[in-house]
BAFI-3210 file (N, C-alpha, C; in Angstrom, 3 decimals, decimal comma, padded with zeros to 6 digits):
// residues 214
n [1|2|3|4|5|6|7|8|9|10|11|12|13|14|15|16|17|18|19|20|21|22|23|24|25|26|27|28|29|30|31|32|33|34|35|36|37|38|39|40|41|42|43|44|45|46|47|48|49|50|51|52|53|54|55|56|57|58|59|60|61|62|63|64|65|66|67|68|69|70|71|72|73|74|75|76|77|78|79|80|81|82|83|84|85|86|87|88|89|90|91|92|93|94|95|96|97|98|99|100|101|102|103|104|105|106|107|108|109|110|111|112|113|114|115|116|117|118|119|120|121|122|123|124|125|126|127|128|129|130|131|132|133|134|135|136|137|138|139|140|141|142|143|144|145|146|147|148|149|150|151|152|153|154|155|156|157|158|159|160|161|162|163|164|165|166|167|168|169|170|171|172|173|174|175|176|177|178|179|180|181|182|183|184|185|186|187|188|189|190|191|192|193|194|195|196|197|198|199|200|201|202|203|204|205|206|207|208|209|210|211|212|213|214]
n.u [-021,232|-018,663|-019,069|-020,901|-019,262|-016,953|-018,473|-019,571|-017,073|-016,302|-018,035|-017,524|-014,760|-015,452|-017,136|-014,954|-013,486|-015,466|-016,028|-013,313|-012,990|-015,190|-014,051|-011,962|-013,141|-014,539|-012,500|-010,750|-008,224|-004,867|-001,326|000,940|001,925|004,281|006,437|007,163|009,505|011,559|012,546|011,461|010,524|007,389|006,277|004,838|001,968|-000,263|000,754|001,565|-001,135|-002,158|-000,723|-001,934|-004,373|-004,010|-002,919|-004,650|-006,765|-005,915|-006,187|-008,880|-010,348|-010,815|-013,034|-013,238|-012,399|-008,820|-006,572|-003,285|-001,590|-000,121|001,382|002,326|004,350|004,825|003,747|000,151|000,236|-000,916|-002,259|-001,958|-004,070|-006,430|-006,961|-008,280|-010,717|-013,562|-014,026|-015,572|-012,503|-011,246|-009,071|-007,502|-008,366|-010,978|-011,186|-011,845|-009,865|-009,818|-012,417|-012,748|-011,404|-010,387|-010,057|-008,201|-005,870|-005,555|-005,489|-007,798|-007,486|-007,152|-003,986|-001,710|001,026|-000,123|-002,496|-002,179|-001,942|-000,952|-002,113|-002,678|-003,459|-001,272|001,155|003,630|007,035|008,803|010,779|013,103|012,445|013,823|014,176|014,074|011,294|009,422|009,474|007,319|006,463|005,132|005,572|004,626|003,047|002,553|-000,118|-001,089|-000,871|000,911|004,287|005,527|008,062|011,270|012,612|013,036|010,478|009,392|010,765|010,883|007,965|007,648|008,493|011,370|014,241|016,577|017,945|017,399|014,695|012,611|009,690|008,791|006,789|006,000|005,140|004,847|004,713|006,987|009,820|013,228|013,035|011,118|009,003|006,056|006,465|008,679|007,534|005,597|002,876|002,660|004,835|007,468|010,245|013,017|014,068|017,032|017,782|016,152|016,629|016,214|017,994|018,787|016,335|016,073|018,029|017,353|015,255|013,508|011,223|010,268|007,434|004,078|000,974|-002,690|-005,833|-009,345|-011,490|-014,365]
n.v [043,027|042,514|041,486|039,399|037,774|037,263|035,732|033,496|032,592|031,403|029,897|027,728|027,361|026,059|023,741|022,170|021,505|020,212|017,854|016,828|015,689|013,973|012,143|011,223|010,228|008,033|006,354|003,268|002,149|002,072|003,240|003,588|006,789|007,026|004,901|002,847|004,184|002,709|000,760|-002,604|-003,344|-003,007|-002,881|-005,263|-007,023|-005,619|-003,100|-002,521|-002,264|-000,252|002,180|002,132|002,905|005,516|007,074|007,117|008,139|010,563|011,535|011,761|009,611|007,919|006,781|004,099|000,717|-000,149|-002,429|-003,613|-004,822|-007,434|-010,624|-013,129|-015,337|-018,981|-020,259|-019,983|-018,355|-015,884|-014,971|-012,421|-011,642|-012,411|-010,547|-008,345|-007,571|-007,901|-006,329|-003,933|-002,031|001,200|003,884|006,648|008,593|007,923|005,759|002,302|-000,210|-002,891|-005,548|-007,549|-010,127|-012,042|-011,082|-009,055|-010,245|-011,162|-010,722|-009,323|-006,952|-003,393|-002,138|-000,319|002,119|004,575|004,119|002,718|004,650|006,766|007,758|010,361|010,638|010,384|009,548|006,587|007,136|005,289|003,191|004,827|006,975|009,554|009,771|006,024|004,486|001,980|-000,523|-002,649|-003,883|-006,987|-009,411|-011,590|-014,363|-014,573|-014,982|-014,110|-015,361|-016,816|-017,736|-020,756|-021,981|-022,329|-019,870|-016,551|-014,291|-012,318|-010,262|-011,413|-011,502|-008,844|-007,367|-007,081|-004,887|-005,450|-008,626|-010,950|-010,749|-009,372|-010,009|-008,463|-006,365|-004,514|-001,397|000,090|-001,601|-002,617|-004,228|-005,798|-007,375|-008,698|-010,136|-012,054|-012,308|-010,550|-007,935|-008,014|-006,781|-007,632|-009,381|-009,546|-009,642|-010,583|-008,440|-006,798|-006,859|-005,950|-003,639|000,184|001,191|-001,073|-001,386|000,889|000,692|-001,413|-000,377|000,849|002,284|001,282|001,292|000,128|-001,532|-000,558|-001,530|-001,196|-002,579|-002,360]
n.w [-010,283|-009,840|-007,314|-007,477|-009,121|-007,232|-005,085|-006,725|-007,370|-004,846|-004,266|-006,177|-005,269|-002,737|-003,734|-004,993|-003,012|-001,616|-003,114|-003,227|-000,560|-000,519|-002,291|-000,452|001,444|000,413|-000,268|-000,415|-000,293|-000,184|-000,673|001,735|002,760|004,213|006,123|009,068|009,847|011,138|009,215|008,312|010,548|011,767|014,110|014,229|013,299|014,648|014,813|012,142|010,943|012,729|011,657|009,123|009,636|011,138|009,130|007,116|008,678|009,020|006,328|006,138|005,933|008,258|009,206|008,657|009,015|008,799|007,485|007,264|004,268|004,968|005,154|007,649|009,080|009,999|013,489|013,814|011,467|009,039|006,128|003,874|002,034|003,278|005,357|004,348|004,025|001,814|-000,495|-002,977|-003,641|-003,523|-004,753|-003,776|-005,614|-006,266|-007,935|-008,587|-007,888|-007,747|-007,667|-005,886|-003,738|-005,474|-007,666|-007,338|-007,106|-009,682|-013,201|-013,214|-012,016|-011,517|-011,385|-011,244|-011,831|-011,874|-010,377|-008,072|-005,505|-002,639|000,180|000,011|-002,692|-004,534|-006,832|-006,349|-006,180|-008,947|-010,724|-012,469|-011,119|-008,733|-005,544|-006,293|-004,910|-005,072|-003,886|-002,063|000,910|001,871|002,323|001,354|-001,275|-004,770|-004,904|-002,430|-000,338|002,921|002,925|003,409|003,877|005,368|005,266|006,167|005,542|006,240|007,869|010,821|011,139|011,056|013,175|013,439|012,707|011,649|011,746|009,105|006,148|003,848|001,467|-001,296|-003,081|-006,282|-006,719|-009,094|-011,155|-012,542|-013,393|-013,425|-015,421|-018,225|-016,854|-015,327|-012,565|-011,856|-012,273|-010,607|-008,474|-005,794|-005,067|-005,835|-005,370|-003,135|-000,008|000,705|003,324|006,790|007,625|007,733|005,952|004,528|003,036|001,496|-000,137|-001,608|-003,036|-001,895|000,683|002,981|002,815|002,622|001,463|002,291|003,315|003,363|005,691|005,837]
ca.u [-020,541|-017,453|-019,504|-021,355|-018,152|-016,501|-019,423|-019,654|-015,731|-016,213|-018,782|-016,585|-013,517|-016,091|-017,616|-013,954|-013,212|-016,337|-015,498|-011,804|-013,386|-015,700|-013,229|-011,203|-014,218|-014,641|-010,993|-010,599|-007,193|-003,809|-000,005|001,470|002,766|005,397|006,375|007,546|010,703|012,346|012,805|010,300|009,859|006,187|005,394|004,044|000,687|-000,960|001,629|001,185|-002,636|-002,208|000,026|-002,627|-005,427|-003,539|-002,674|-006,230|-007,510|-005,284|-006,740|-010,426|-011,326|-010,579|-014,127|-013,245|-011,150|-007,910|-005,509|-002,257|-001,664|001,111|001,133|003,017|004,661|005,306|002,338|-000,599|000,290|-001,690|-002,300|-002,234|-005,384|-007,484|-007,263|-008,536|-011,897|-014,105|-013,788|-014,653|-011,471|-010,928|-007,916|-007,623|-008,978|-012,178|-011,066|-012,030|-008,501|-010,268|-013,935|-012,948|-010,274|-009,897|-009,756|-007,192|-004,607|-005,346|-005,335|-008,777|-007,190|-006,571|-002,877|-000,074|001,710|-001,171|-003,699|-001,608|-001,789|-000,875|-003,528|-002,941|-003,861|-000,085|001,871|004,593|008,201|009,138|012,153|013,431|012,452|014,777|014,819|012,988|010,702|008,545|009,363|006,616|006,411|004,248|005,832|003,554|003,204|001,410|-001,708|-001,760|-000,705|001,919|005,131|005,686|009,253|012,207|013,163|012,205|010,121|008,463|011,229|010,465|006,696|007,079|009,129|012,750|015,085|017,977|018,219|016,008|014,484|010,897|009,389|008,271|006,291|006,360|003,527|004,777|004,661|008,109|011,014|014,326|012,920|009,726|008,030|005,075|006,938|009,673|006,555|004,514|002,633|002,694|005,684|008,525|011,485|012,923|014,678|018,504|017,664|014,949|016,708|015,690|019,169|018,658|015,342|016,376|019,161|016,826|014,477|012,190|011,495|009,564|005,978|003,231|-000,585|-003,639|-007,180|-010,428|-011,957|-015,409]
ca.v [042,271|042,068|040,928|038,261|036,643|036,525|034,704|032,439|031,607|031,031|028,364|026,717|026,626|025,001|022,662|021,842|020,928|019,009|016,715|016,190|015,346|012,983|011,101|010,760|009,369|006,755|005,613|001,835|001,341|003,222|003,149|004,279|007,630|006,696|003,671|002,972|004,729|001,611|-000,524|-003,664|-003,525|-002,184|-003,158|-006,613|-006,890|-004,729|-001,817|-002,038|-001,638|001,249|003,123|002,241|003,796|006,851|007,995|007,056|009,176|012,166|011,938|012,253|008,465|007,429|006,032|002,471|-000,202|-000,271|-003,357|-003,435|-006,061|-008,213|-011,821|-013,330|-016,956|-019,723|-020,889|-018,857|-017,611|-014,788|-014,757|-011,092|-011,831|-012,986|-009,787|-006,885|-007,366|-008,437|-005,360|-003,312|-001,039|002,317|004,489|008,357|009,251|007,287|004,669|001,142|-001,046|-004,506|-005,676|-008,427|-010,643|-012,791|-009,858|-008,376|-011,167|-011,771|-009,664|-008,347|-005,738|-002,071|-001,960|000,548|003,376|005,696|003,835|002,443|005,762|007,105|008,187|011,779|010,602|010,876|008,299|006,505|007,201|003,887|003,284|006,139|008,375|009,786|008,242|004,829|003,907|001,050|-001,818|-002,582|-004,658|-007,762|-010,983|-012,633|-015,262|-013,743|-015,390|-013,212|-016,169|-016,674|-018,551|-021,937|-022,595|-022,132|-018,839|-015,330|-013,572|-011,146|-009,884|-011,845|-010,926|-007,291|-007,037|-006,634|-004,137|-006,287|-009,659|-011,789|-010,303|-009,103|-010,292|-007,091|-006,240|-003,441|-000,395|000,781|-002,650|-002,564|-005,091|-005,770|-008,200|-008,595|-011,167|-011,789|-012,410|-009,606|-006,905|-008,421|-005,520|-007,889|-010,574|-009,289|-010,214|-010,370|-007,409|-007,028|-006,848|-005,335|-002,138|001,262|001,752|-002,092|-001,274|002,212|000,232|-002,413|000,369|000,970|003,091|000,873|001,505|-001,028|-001,450|-000,485|-002,050|-000,967|-003,828|-002,214]
ca.w [-011,046|-009,064|-005,921|-007,825|-009,653|-006,104|-004,674|-007,307|-007,266|-003,391|-004,296|-006,923|-004,289|-001,882|-004,524|-005,420|-001,674|-001,216|-004,171|-002,935|000,612|-000,809|-002,704|000,184|002,632|-000,369|-000,327|000,250|-000,443|-000,322|-000,211|002,818|002,412|005,056|006,906|010,282|009,976|011,411|008,366|008,160|012,059|011,640|015,263|014,131|012,570|015,025|014,514|010,538|010,812|013,243|010,877|007,921|010,396|011,192|007,824|006,701|009,346|008,226|004,764|006,130|005,671|009,569|009,735|008,182|009,791|007,953|007,649|006,131|003,470|004,990|005,975|008,704|009,210|011,526|014,113|013,318|010,190|008,688|004,958|003,425|001,306|004,373|006,143|003,770|003,740|000,545|-001,555|-003,663|-003,117|-004,421|-004,306|-003,276|-006,530|-006,375|-008,891|-008,353|-008,317|-007,965|-007,065|-004,437|-003,353|-006,357|-009,026|-006,814|-007,460|-011,143|-014,539|-013,609|-011,161|-012,066|-010,665|-012,327|-010,865|-012,128|-009,926|-006,764|-005,166|-001,456|000,939|-000,452|-004,107|-005,284|-007,082|-005,556|-007,120|-009,302|-011,651|-013,534|-010,605|-007,723|-005,395|-006,440|-004,030|-005,614|-003,286|-001,073|002,052|001,845|003,009|000,426|-002,598|-005,875|-004,678|-001,533|000,842|003,325|002,744|004,320|003,856|006,436|005,121|006,803|004,486|006,832|008,788|011,802|011,337|011,210|014,259|013,060|011,505|011,732|010,772|008,171|004,929|003,537|000,504|-001,691|-004,428|-007,298|-006,930|-010,442|-011,830|-013,596|-013,103|-014,245|-016,154|-018,521|-016,582|-014,332|-011,293|-011,797|-012,207|-009,408|-007,459|-004,375|-004,809|-006,860|-004,855|-001,149|000,286|001,023|004,958|007,186|008,324|006,734|004,800|003,386|002,237|000,650|-001,072|-002,426|-003,778|-001,278|001,808|003,967|002,622|002,123|000,964|003,202|002,623|004,249|005,752|005,821]
c.u [-019,569|-018,150|-020,051|-020,103|-017,234|-017,307|-019,728|-018,000|-015,578|-016,904|-018,092|-015,481|-014,418|-016,636|-016,548|-013,429|-013,975|-016,058|-014,206|-012,245|-014,173|-015,276|-012,324|-012,164|-014,579|-013,462|-011,241|-009,459|-006,436|-002,651|000,359|002,264|004,316|005,472|006,545|008,738|011,930|012,524|011,460|010,277|008,441|005,709|004,332|002,677|-000,335|-000,335|001,160|-000,133|-002,737|-001,712|-001,072|-004,034|-005,317|-003,237|-004,292|-007,244|-007,012|-005,732|-008,152|-011,298|-010,932|-011,866|-014,359|-012,108|-010,405|-006,983|-004,309|-002,362|-000,367|000,645|002,578|003,472|004,801|003,848|001,462|-000,336|-000,833|-001,609|-002,798|-003,518|-006,608|-007,599|-007,798|-009,715|-012,298|-014,023|-015,320|-013,642|-011,461|-009,871|-008,424|-008,386|-010,436|-012,471|-011,122|-010,602|-009,111|-011,640|-013,750|-011,678|-009,431|-009,431|-008,390|-005,923|-004,913|-005,275|-006,204|-008,418|-006,735|-005,015|-001,822|000,155|000,766|-002,293|-003,262|-001,081|-001,880|-002,229|-003,823|-003,203|-002,318|000,495|002,997|005,973|008,636|010,542|011,866|013,255|013,448|014,441|013,574|012,665|009,467|008,559|008,512|006,345|005,086|004,266|004,925|004,091|002,075|000,221|-002,202|-001,379|000,587|002,912|005,315|006,910|010,250|012,784|012,407|011,864|009,367|009,403|010,864|008,968|006,621|007,670|010,620|013,266|016,223|018,340|016,920|015,691|012,882|011,031|008,739|007,549|006,524|005,360|003,960|005,026|005,655|009,093|012,039|014,284|011,256|009,048|007,113|005,715|007,721|008,512|005,307|004,268|002,648|003,885|006,726|009,922|012,026|013,901|016,188|018,337|016,589|015,340|016,167|016,661|019,125|017,671|015,283|017,190|018,626|015,918|013,278|012,220|010,622|008,140|005,463|001,692|-001,367|-004,882|-008,305|-011,364|-013,647|-015,846]
c.v [041,678|041,012|039,613|037,154|036,545|035,757|033,581|031,807|031,019|029,688|027,336|026,113|025,605|023,832|021,817|020,841|019,472|017,709|016,063|015,348|014,001|011,886|010,393|009,644|008,100|005,934|004,510|001,324|002,620|002,669|003,844|005,580|007,939|005,421|004,054|003,906|003,913|000,383|-001,129|-004,054|-002,383|-002,434|-004,585|-006,207|-005,520|-003,201|-001,505|-001,630|-000,358|002,146|003,317|003,248|005,270|007,543|008,108|008,294|010,916|012,311|012,059|010,708|007,167|006,656|004,843|002,025|-000,399|-001,510|-003,241|-005,060|-006,864|-009,589|-011,945|-014,816|-017,737|-020,333|-019,798|-018,111|-016,877|-014,672|-013,138|-010,720|-011,973|-011,775|-007,883|-007,093|-008,127|-007,518|-004,650|-002,633|-000,127|003,156|006,058|008,975|008,902|006,393|003,419|000,445|-002,291|-004,529|-006,727|-009,033|-011,428|-012,144|-009,595|-009,023|-011,844|-010,459|-008,815|-006,916|-004,653|-001,588|-001,359|001,623|004,450|005,266|003,228|003,906|005,887|007,598|009,881|011,939|011,039|009,346|007,938|006,566|005,752|004,138|004,087|007,336|008,425|010,434|006,966|004,105|002,699|-000,185|-001,510|-003,652|-005,430|-009,045|-011,859|-013,428|-014,202|-013,871|-014,755|-014,137|-016,206|-017,611|-019,564|-022,621|-022,296|-020,882|-017,597|-014,503|-012,279|-010,398|-010,009|-011,390|-009,752|-006,677|-006,532|-005,831|-004,462|-007,190|-009,691|-010,547|-010,429|-009,426|-009,002|-007,233|-004,771|-002,635|000,255|-000,499|-002,882|-003,437|-004,818|-006,665|-008,488|-010,000|-010,906|-011,619|-010,997|-008,044|-006,974|-007,016|-006,400|-008,855|-010,497|-010,113|-009,937|-009,186|-007,970|-007,153|-006,357|-004,231|-001,167|001,232|000,253|-001,789|-000,274|001,516|-000,435|-001,766|000,556|002,178|002,675|000,769|000,247|-000,535|-001,418|-000,687|-001,717|-002,399|-003,940|-001,252]
c.w [-010,745|-007,807|-006,277|-008,389|-008,340|-005,162|-005,586|-007,450|-005,969|-003,561|-004,939|-006,264|-003,470|-002,548|-004,675|-004,033|-001,196|-002,015|-003,764|-001,481|000,614|-001,286|-001,514|001,281|001,448|-000,711|000,420|000,335|-000,938|-000,295|000,785|002,320|003,038|005,580|008,437|010,822|010,683|010,416|008,292|009,501|012,139|013,056|015,334|012,992|013,233|014,861|013,052|010,474|011,540|012,310|009,931|008,637|010,700|009,945|007,235|007,339|009,080|007,268|004,810|005,609|007,090|009,956|009,492|009,072|008,632|008,364|006,723|005,358|003,468|005,563|006,668|008,560|010,443|012,136|014,031|012,416|009,869|006,968|004,629|002,996|002,241|005,653|005,884|003,318|002,288|-000,887|-002,101|-003,329|-004,229|-003,764|-003,940|-004,346|-006,887|-007,565|-008,280|-009,071|-008,535|-007,147|-005,749|-004,627|-004,462|-007,531|-008,335|-007,376|-008,754|-012,029|-014,306|-012,780|-012,033|-011,316|-010,993|-011,287|-010,856|-011,079|-008,021|-006,063|-003,704|-001,087|000,538|-001,888|-004,819|-005,605|-006,417|-006,482|-007,470|-009,998|-012,441|-012,465|-009,301|-006,669|-005,599|-005,078|-004,120|-004,678|-001,970|-000,130|002,151|002,497|002,402|-000,677|-003,395|-005,274|-003,038|-000,088|001,742|002,999|003,974|004,524|005,173|006,218|005,937|005,713|004,996|007,843|010,783|012,314|011,601|012,450|014,414|012,458|011,318|010,822|010,137|006,678|005,039|002,355|000,002|-002,821|-005,139|-007,509|-008,620|-011,610|-012,894|-012,590|-013,736|-015,409|-016,939|-018,368|-015,527|-013,080|-011,040|-011,527|-011,081|-008,473|-005,698|-004,045|-005,981|-006,449|-003,398|-001,203|000,742|002,389|005,390|007,903|007,134|005,563|003,892|002,763|001,160|-000,246|-002,027|-003,435|-003,283|-000,149|002,932|003,894|002,229|001,889|002,273|002,427|003,777|004,332|005,506|004,962]
res [x|x|x|x|x|x|x|x|x|x|x|x|x|x|x|x|x|x|x|x|x|x|x|x|x|x|x|x|x|x|x|x|x|x|x|x|x|x|x|x|x|x|x|x|x|x|x|x|x|x|x|x|x|x|x|x|x|x|x|x|x|x|x|x|x|x|x|x|x|x|x|x|x|x|x|x|x|x|x|x|x|x|x|x|x|x|x|x|x|x|x|x|x|x|x|x|x|x|x|x|x|x|x|x|x|x|x|x|x|x|x|x|x|x|x|x|x|x|x|x|x|x|x|x|x|x|x|x|x|x|x|x|x|x|x|x|x|x|x|x|x|x|x|x|x|x|x|x|x|x|x|x|x|x|x|x|x|x|x|x|x|x|x|x|x|x|x|x|x|x|x|x|x|x|x|x|x|x|x|x|x|x|x|x|x|x|x|x|x|x|x|x|x|x|x|x|x|x|x|x|x|x|x|x|x|x|x|x|x|x|x|x|x|x]
***
């Protein structure tokens, strides 16, 4: 009897691990559990994408191509919404957060603190948590496009940890006021600066969103 129970327990543990791996493998969206460590200097678009790919690989989802949800400005500007594939996107728990790009930037998306999870399947600290890390680097407007004014919204296209500023979203969908803008997941307010210290002081940790493009 004890031997049978021991085998059964082993099967249950194995099945649990299999389910966990399967969920990771179908993951196509996550919030980074760590940033570059250099504030908003992500090493440009390629550096940001590399962080996404590295974290995804560590979580068992490296078989996909991953891109960071960040825009750039100036000559050859890139819109975040144009570099993340077509969807649908699932978080680390296997839940669909959006079916396509248009849904992602509309009320149809399921974007909350409970669904905007890291590659490890964990929620990100938000308002009321210590420390608050809900600020996400995006450099984007609410529709996912780049800014076209003369202000720096991308910390020199994600290469500066000193001068400039970055547009931020809130992963917990909470803001200082009860407005769509304040609670926006991708375009709530600008940062105080580009350094790690400035991002922390604003309410973040240099984290950002990653999407699988295939």
